[in-house]
N, C-alpha and C positions, 0 to 999 in steps of 0.2 A: 503493501499500499503506499503510494507516495504522500509524504507528508506536505502539507500546504504550507505556505509561508507567508501569512498574512502580515507579520510584522514588516517584512521587506516591502511588502506590497503596498500597504496603508501607511506606513510612516512618512513615507516619501509624496503623499498626495498635497496637491494645492488646498488647500482648506481656505489634537481631540489638540550649599551655604557659603557664601563668601566671606572669608576672615578678615579681609582688608576693607576698610571704608573708601568708598570712592571720593575722588577729589571734585569739588565743586566748581562747575564751568559758568553755569548761568542759575541764578535764583529765581524765584518768584517775582513777579513785578509788581511793587507796591503801587507804584505810579499809576500803572494800569487798573488795579483795583479802586483806587481813589477815583480815578478819570470817569468811571462808570458809576460813581456814587457811593459805592461799598467798599470798606476795607476789608478784604479777605485773607489777611496775613495770617491770623490764627487758624482758619480753616485750611489755608494752603499748608501751613505747617503740619496740620493732623494729616491732611492726604499724604504728604510727603513721607511721614512717619510710618503711616499704615504701609504705603507702596514699598517703601526699603523693607519692611519687615516680611511682607508677603514675597519680594525678589527673592531675599535672602533663603527664605523657607523653600521656595521653589527651584533653587539653585539655578536663577537665570545670572550669567556673569555679568551683563550690562542691558541697560535700556534707556530710552529717552522718551521723554512726556511733555506733552505741550496741551495747555487749556486756555480755550478761547472763549470770552463771555462778551457779549455785546460788542463784538468787532473788535475786541482788544486782546491781546496777549497778556493774560493775568498769572500764567506759570510757563516756564521753558527750561528744561534742566535736563543734563545727562546724570544718569546714576550707575555707578560700576563701571565696568571695563568694557572698552570695544575690542582690545586684545587683552584676553585673560593671561596668558602666558607670561606677558610681559608688563603686565598691570598697568596699561594705558588707559586712561578714562574716556568714557563716551562724553561727547559735547553735543550742543544743539544741532550741530551741523554734521554730524555723523550721519553717514548713508546706512540705511538698513533695507533689507528686502522687504517689501510690504506683502507680497504675496497675493491672496485672492482678494485683498481691498483694491486691487488692479480692476476687478470687474465692474467697479462704479464708474471708472474713467472710461473702460470699454463701453458700457451702457451709454454714456453721455456722448461718446463719440457718434454712435448710431443716431442718438436722438437729434444730433447736431447736423447729421447728414439727411435726417429725415425733414428737418427744417427746411434745407434747400431744395427738397422736391426730388431727391435721388434715389430714395426708397420709402417705404411705408412699413411701419412697425406691422402691418397684417398682410405684407407681402410674403410668398413663400420664399425660403433660401434659395430656391434653384433659380429664381429671377437673375441671381448674379452668380450664383454657384451652380452650374449644370449639373456637375458631378455629385451634389448633394443627395442622398438618398437614405430612408430609413427602412430598417428590416420590416416593421409591420405595413403592410400597404395602406392602411386607412391613415396612418400616422404619417406616411411619406406623401399622401394626397393632402393633408390638411394643415400640416405644421406650418407656423408663421416665425417670421423673426422675433415676434414678442415671446413665442414659446421659448426659444433659444434663451432668452436673457431671463425667464422666469422660473426656469428648470421645470418645466411641464412636458418635457419632451417624451416621457415613458422610459427612459433610459436610466439604468443604474450609472454610476461611475464608470468611465471606459477608461481609467487612468493608466494602467499598466503599460499598453503599448506607448503611452505619453512619456513616462520616466524612463524607459530605456534610451531614449534620445537617437534613436535609429531611422525615424521615418519623419518625412517632410509633413508640412502643416495640411497640405491636401490629403496626404495618404493618413494622416491620423482623423481627418473627418470621414474618409471611405472605411476605416476601421469601424468606428462608431456605428456606421450603416450595416456592419456584419453583425454586431451585437444583438442576441435577444433581448427585447424589452422585457420590463419587469412590471410595466403597468401601461394603459392605454394613453393616448394622448389627453393631457390634462387631467387625468384621473387623480393624480397625487404629485406633490412635491418630491424632486429626487435631484439632489446636486449634482452638477454636471459640467464639468470643465471644458469639455471638447465643443458642447454647442456655445459656449463663450468665445472659443476659439476661433469657431464658425463666424459668429457675430463681428469679431475684429476683421476678419477676411472679407466679409461683406462691405465694411468700410473702405478697405482696400481696393474693392473693384469698383465701387461706387464714385469714390473720390479719385481714382486713378493715381493714389499716392499710399505708400505703405502704411499700415496702421501706426507702425513704430514712428514714423515720420509725423502723422497727422496730429498724435498726441502731443508730442513736445511744441511743435508750432502754433497749433490750435487751442490748445488746453494750457500747458506748462507757461509759455511765453505770456499771454495775456495776465496769468494769475501771478506772475513774477516768481515762479518755482525754477531757479536758475541752478538748483544742487540736486536735480532729479535725472534718473538715468532710466534707458528701457531695457537693460539686458546686465547681466551678471558680468560678462566681458567689460562693459564700460563702468561698472561701479569697480570692477577690480582695480581700474585705473585711478580712481578718485583718491584725493590726497587724505580726505578724511571718510574711513569707511570703517565699519565693524566686520569682524570674523565672526563666522557661524558656528554654534556649538551643541551639543548634546549633553545632556545631564542624567547620570544614571542614579536612580536613586535607592538602588541595592548597594553599589559599590562607593556611592558619594564621588564618583568620579567626573569631572568636567574634560570633555573631549572634542577638539575643533574638528568641524565637519566640512568637507571640500564645498566650495560653491557648487552650486548645480545650474547649469545653463538649460533655459526652457524656452530657448527661441522659438521653437516651432509650435508652441501653444502660449505665447506672448501675452496675447489678449486675456488668457485666463488668470495670469499672475505675476507678471515680469516685471513691473514697475518696482524702483528701489528710490528712497527718498530720506530725507531728514525731519526733524521735528519742525524746524524753522519753516522749510518748505510747506510741510503738511498743514501748518498753522494758515497758510493761504489757501490751501484746498477747503479748509473748515470754514473760512471767512466766506469762500465763494458760494459753498452750499447754504449756510446761513443766511446770505444774502440774496437768497432765492436765485442762483444763477448769473448773478452779475460779478464783476470784477472791475474796480477803478471808474464805476460809474457805467460801464459797458456791458450789455447784455450777451453772454454766449449762447446761450439756449432759449428757446422761445418759453413764455409763461406756459403754454400747453405742453411744450416738451419737460419742463421742469416739473409739472404736475404728475406727467405719466411716470418719471423718474422715482418720485417718491411716493407712488399711490400702490395699495396693495393690489397685486396682480394674481397671487397664489397662497392659498392657505398653507403654512407650513406644519400645524397642528390640526386635529379636527375640530377643536374648539375654535378655531380662528382668533386665538389671542396673539399668535405669532404668524405673520405674514411675509412674503417676499415681494418687493417692488422689481425695479429694474437694476440689479447690481446692490442693491439694500436690503437688509433685514428690517422687519417693521414690527415693533412690540410696545407695551403700554408700562410705563412706570408711574404710580401715583397719579393715574387718569391723563399724562402727558405722553405724547408720541415719541419713542425712541427711534432713531435712524442710526443703523450701525451695520459694518461688516468687517468681519475679521481675515486674516490671511495666514497661511501657514506654509513654510517650505522648507526644505533643508537647512536648518540652523537658524531660523529666524520665525518670529511669531508678532503679528501687529493687530491692533484693532482701531478703527474708527469709530467714534460714536458721537451723536447729538441729539439734544432735544431743541428742534427749530423753534417751538413756541417761545422757549425762554432765550433763545439766541446763545446756547450754550452748547460747547463741544469739546472733545479731546481727542488726541492720537496717541497711541502708546505703541512703541517700537521696541521690541525685544530680539536679542541675538541668540535665542535657544529654540529647539524645536518643540511644537506642540505645547506650549504654556497655557495654563488655565488662568493667567493673572488678569486678562482683560475681562473677564466675567466677575472677577472680584472687584475690578477697579471701577465698573459701572456704579454700583451701588454708593461706593465710597464717595466719589466726586459728585454725583447728583446728590446725596444727601447733606453733602458738606457745603455745598455752593448754594442749592437750593433750599433745603429745609432750616437751615440754621436762621436765615432772616425771618422766616415766619415764625420761629419759636417766640422771638420777642414779642410779637404781636398776640399770640394764643396763650402764651405760659400763664398770665394771670387769669385768665377764664378758666382755664384747664384745671388750675389750682383748686378753684372752688368745688369741683365735681370730681376731683380725683379720688375721693373717696369711694366712689362707686366701683373703682378697679380692684379694690383690696379683695382677696379671695385667694384659693387655691386652683391653679392651673396644671394637668396632667401633661407631663412630656413622656409619652408612650414609648419613645425610642430608648429612654434612658430607664423607664420604669419608676420614676420619680414624680412627686408634686413639686412644684414652684410656688412658694407662697409670697403673695405680694400683700404687704403691710403699709397701713397709712397711719404714720406718726409725725404730730407736730407739723402738720399741713403738707409733709412730703411722703411719697412713696419710695418703697425699697423693695427689691426682689432677694428672697431668701431660699437658695438652692442647698439642698442636703450636703454636708460636708464641704462648703464652699465660703468664703466670705460674704458680707451683706454687700449688695450693690444697690447704691443709690439710683433712683431711676430721675434721668435729666430730661425734660420734656422738650421735644423737637418740632413740635407742630400737632395739631389735633390731638388725637388718643395715642400718639407715637411717642416712645421714650427710649433714650439711650442708656444701657446698663453701665453706669461709670464705675471704673474699677475693673471692668472685664476687659478681656482682649478687644482689639478694635473690630468693629463691624457688628457687634450684638445689639439688636434693638427688638422693643416689643410694643407692638401696636394692638390696642384692646378693642374688642367687638363685643357686641352682644353674645353672651355665653361662652366666648373663647377669647384667647389671645394668639396673635401671630407673632413667632419668633423669627427673627432673621439673624443670621450668622454665616461665617465665610465657608463653614462646612455644608451649608443646606438650610433651609427654612422649613418651619413645622408650624401646625396649627395646633394650639393645646386648648383642648375642650375644658371647661370651668367645672370644678369639682365641688361638690356639696360641702357642707361645713362639717359632716362627719366621714368625709374621707372617701366616700363612695362617688363613682362617676354618676353623672346625671341619668337617672332612671330612665327617662324617655329614650335618650341615646342608646343605653344599654339593651333595653327591650327591643328597639328597632332592631339593631343589630342582630339579636338572639333568633330573630325570625329567620335570618338567612342561614342558618347553620345547617351544614349538610354537604353533599358532594355534588360536583357539576363536572360535565364533560367538557374538555378542551375544545376551541372553536374549530380545529382540524381532526377531533375524534382521535387524537393521538395519546388521550390519557384523560385524567381527572385532576381536578384541584379540589381543596377542601375549605369550607368555612368553620372554624371550629372556636370552641369556648376553651380558655386556658388562664388560669392566673388572674381571674375575674375580667378578663378582656376577649373580645371576638376578633378573630384574625382571619385574614386570606391568606392561605398556603398554597405555593405553587413551587414544584420541583425543589432544587437544592437553594432556593432563594430565602431569605429570612422572611418570617411572618409579616405581614402588615395589619397593623390595628384598624379595625373600623369603628369609625365615630359618624353618627348621622348629622349632617349639614343641613339639610332640608328633607323634607318628606321625602323618602326613598333614594336620597343621595347621600353618599357617606366619603368621607375622607380615607386615606389610606397611609396613615402614619407608619414610617417616618418619610414618604415619598411627600415630595413637594406638592403644591395645590394644582399643578398641570395634570396630577393624576386624581382620578375619582373613580367611586363604583356606584352603579344605579341599579336598583331592583327593577325588573320588568315584571308586568303582571298581564293576566289575560283580562277578558272583560268583566269576569265575576270577582276580580282582585286577587286572584291565587297568584303566587309568586311562580314565575316559569324559568326565569333566568336571571343572571346578573350581567350587566355590561360594564365593563373597564375601559374608561377613556383615559388616554395618555398622548403625548405629543405625536407617536407613530399612528394614531388613529382609534378605532371604537373595536372593541373584542368581547364577543358574547360568549358566555358560559352557559350552557342548558342544565338545570337543575335534573338530578337522577333520585329515582324514588329509591326506597330500601332495598328493592328487589334487584335493582339494577346496579348496586354497588358491587365493587370486585374486590374481595378479600384474599390475599393470599392463601392459596392451598399447597404451598412449597415453602420449605426454608432455604435461606441463602446456600447452605451446605448442598441441599439436594440439587438446587438449580445448579450451581458450579460443577458438580460433577457430570450433571446432564450436558451440560454447555461443552466441556471437555470430551465427553464421549461423542458428542455431534460434530464436533472439530476435527476427531480422529482418533482421541484417545491418549492418555500419558505416554504410553509406551511408543507409540507412532512420533508423538512429538519429539521426545526425548533422543530419538534417533536422528533428528536433524540438527545440524550445528551450523548452517549457514543457509543464505538464501540470496539468489540474484534474480531481480525482477526487471524485465523490460516493459515500459509502458508509454502509451500516448496520453494527453491531457487536451481536454477542450474546456477553455474557460469562455462559456457559453455567452455571459452577459457582458464580457469584455471585447470580442471579436479576435481573441488570442487564442493559438493552438500551441502544443509542444510536444516534447518527447524526452525519454531518458532512461536511467536506469537506477535502483535502488540496491544496494548492497548492505546485507543484514549479516552479523555473526554473533553467536552465542558468547556470553550470556546477555549483553547489552551494547553492541556497538552497531554504528549504521553510518552509511553516507549516502547522498543522493546528488545525482548528476542530472540537470535539466537543460535542455535546450528550447527556447519560445520562439514561436514564428507569428507573423501576421502578413496578410496579403501574400503569401508565398515566400516572405522574406525572413532570414534569421535576425531577430532583434535583440536577443538576450541569453545569457548562459548563467546557470546557478551551480553552486556546490555547498552542500551543506554536511556537516559530519559530527558524530559523537563518539569519543573513543571510550566511552565507560566512565569518565569523570568530568570532562568538559567538552565543549562543542562551539562551533562556528558558523554562522550561516552568511555567504557570501554570493554576491550577484554582482554581474557586469555594470549594473547600472547604480550600486549603491555600495557603500563602504561595508566591509565586513564587520558583523556584529559577534561579539562574543555573548554565549547564554549566561545569565547569571540569575539569582535569587529565585522566584518562584518559577521563571522561564527555564532556567535550568533543572529544576525539580521536576516539571512537566516533561520535558525532553527525555530526562532519564527514565521516567516511568513509562513513557511511549516507546522507549527502545529496549524494554524487557523482552527478550527473545521469547521467553517461556510465560510470559505475562498471564497467559489464559490458565496456565497451570497453578498459579500462585496467589490467588484472591487472598488466601488467609494471612501469607507474609507481605504482601505488598500494601495492604489497605487496613486502616484502623477500623472501618466498619464497611460492611456491605448490606444495604437494606433493601428488601422488595417492598415497594412502595404499594403498587396497583398493577391492573393491566390496562394497556391501551393499543393503538393500531399504528402499524407502519404499514401504509397503502392499505391492503385486504387482510394483512397478517396481524393477528392478534398476539400481543407481546407480553411478557413480565417487564414491568419497569423497575430498574435497579438503581439505588443512589451508592456509588463509591465515594469513599473519603479515604484518600490515601494518608499515610504517616507524614509525608512532605509533599506538597504540591496542591494542585487545585482540585476540588471534587467535580465529579461530572456524573451523568446518568447514562445508562446504557439500557436497550430495548431488545430482549431476547424471545424469539420466536416460541409461542406456547406449544407449537406443534413439533419444529424442527429442532428446537434449542440452539439454534444459530444466532450470531449476534447481527441484528438488522440496523441498529441506529446508535449514534453517540451524541448527547449533546453537552456542552460545557461553555467555557469562557476561554479567551486566548488574552493572556497576561502580557504586560510590558514593563520593561525594568526603567524607561524613560519617560514614562507618563503613568498616571493613575488609572486610565482607561481600561477596561474589560471589556472585550468584543465577543458577543455571543457567536458560536459556531454550531454546525451540526454535520455529522458524517453519516451517510447511509450505504450499507453494504449489500450488493446484489451479485446474482450470477456466480454461485458457489460452485467450484469445480473440486473433484478429487486429484490432489497432487501428490504423490509418493505416499499415500496413506492418510494425509490430511486434507481438511477443507480450506480452500481459499477463495475469498472473494475477488473476483475478476474485474468488479466494477464498484468504484467507490464515487459517490456524489457528495462532495464539500460544499458548505455553504457559509458565506459571512456577509454581513451587509456592505463591506468595502468592495468585494470582489463577485458577489454573486454566486452562482453555482459554477463549480470546477468538477468537471465530469473526467475523472480517471479511469482507464482501461488498460488491463495487463495484456500483452501481447506474448509473453512468455514467461516463465517461472523455472528456475532451476535451483534443486537443493543440493547442499554437502558439498559446494563448490569452495575449492582451497582459495582462502582470501588471507593475504598478508595483513597483519596488523598495521603495518606502515601506511595501507591505503586509508585508514581513518585518521585523517590528519589534515592540516590546512592545504588548501591549493585555490590558485588563481583561477576563478572561473572562465 
């Protein structure tokens, strides 16, 4: 079985502690703050302190931050190092790659071209790109330029061919045409870099001028962005530029990453800029498309740019415009877009109604700092002034907030006390936190780490913190959860079938609370918010559960709403519940026997497998070999192709102690931490025989289906590594499916995956699945087919070692 390499493929996509203090290059602008009538010195100091603390916590070598308010730069500064090895500080003029924040520039270039009548947003891309074609005939017939820029093409990411750097822009657009769609046109939001590449190429054809020249001449120049470049080659020549880095959370190592040239997909993410230049970009957007009194895009075009074009979640609370993501913060519209490319991460964010915006530029891959920054900046610049107006009125009624509030994720009650006219929060085992009003019914927890706030509502409080936000239901004075909420959730107790009928989930009561339980995930506590609608603590408010009833009011199912959509779980009656009729030991023995038996497996000492692979949703194919040797050594060589061309080679190995993953389009990556534990577990040659020694626990949960095959669903928890779930046929006892998460050492992101096994054949007395379908959200379906399997081939241990792909 070929091991998929999701980290190599996912970490490079355009888009999830420093010991020495940085030299100050440019501080906040007190004069600018006073010029707009407010002195934000204290707020800016608070922002900087929070940003610096978080930057170091996330292992970000250096960053640049600029804040614009009322057309003035109120803060601009470099923090940390642009050259970590030599400890050279970032300045406001240091160039960083902005990655996918480029997309807003590309969308603007299309809108400017439309203003000139050279194209229309509702034109077919074929009008200017005759070779443009989509796999689905209906999509091919109806897709428009607007669809390219609002991520509604129906395609998953088709970035693998892109990051290999071996194909031209036109070829990459054609590769996308060969990729199978994962949705119909405009059915759902799916981020798509190549469609933005096509949008930029449309500008090239319509303007008779390369997109790479149009943007500097028609956008940079009027805005005064004199320190911005269109490619890594040009940035590498800049006097003041940052190096790019990865930070490994397992080893605490900061490692320089080579620049990645993405010239062939430039409109999707190739721009590089500085904080000072990006301040002019903020001013341009906040001034509604004008620079120096001159309009660059029509009012109509500007409105289209920032108008919701496609829902990004089912609830419609987050939308996509044209190169912008749109969401709400305290009733205000936030316009933002991040960027991620090898060694760099950025965020451009604004609240146009308040003429406030900021740009964050960092030199580390896939940082989460941008999401942390938004509430920090919004709350300090916008909420503080309001506190002075509302503080007195709030103090009068503050006693109404006193009481206990349940933090389900921690299993504790937070008590709010009102003493001497002031509120304070009392958390078990922690110091008392005085509550400082920052507007309305919102309070800051003084003395707590930065970013902690409580907003009181009827019968609940909303806790905001850097690690995630939670809704805390109010608790009665006797410590019991509100009876109405508890009784409502108790009605949901029972088992429900999965949306795809692959198994069941359970809603049950334990320790005085009702929880939603699915797979190996933690339980989610249910608390009624409104009639038949429940929060799912500790998940954020974007997640909820709703009871669905028939005409007579009988509970029929529950529907879970989350950013990815709505999922219905149908209720099962007592008779339909599946209880295990087999023990884990019995199932293990039957699985061993079904796979050929202990004796047959022990006769094998090695395996060489030849395979072909089809990345269906990428438009990429490949072939290669896997070399496996007992007890736990393996190596995989892969060649990838697209449009009949070889576009990449890969080599992965594990020698029983350590391993490396290397591809021709990426730096070699050594396995560390959980990833290393998972690789070691996956390479146990006799793993099917060793459930008792490899795993801390093996639990049969229930039955469910893989296709038409009824299966036992088994949860495996290893002594070291990540837990996963496997599905074993109740008829053949062969392994049919595995579900788990892919871990990373350079980010806290965990990516769900599944592996489905088909076409079992007898090979030297054991059963081998000749077809494996892997799925993860980044690559879609990866279908691997074995063309040859040989056992007991003599393999030298020297094979399981580093090799240049």
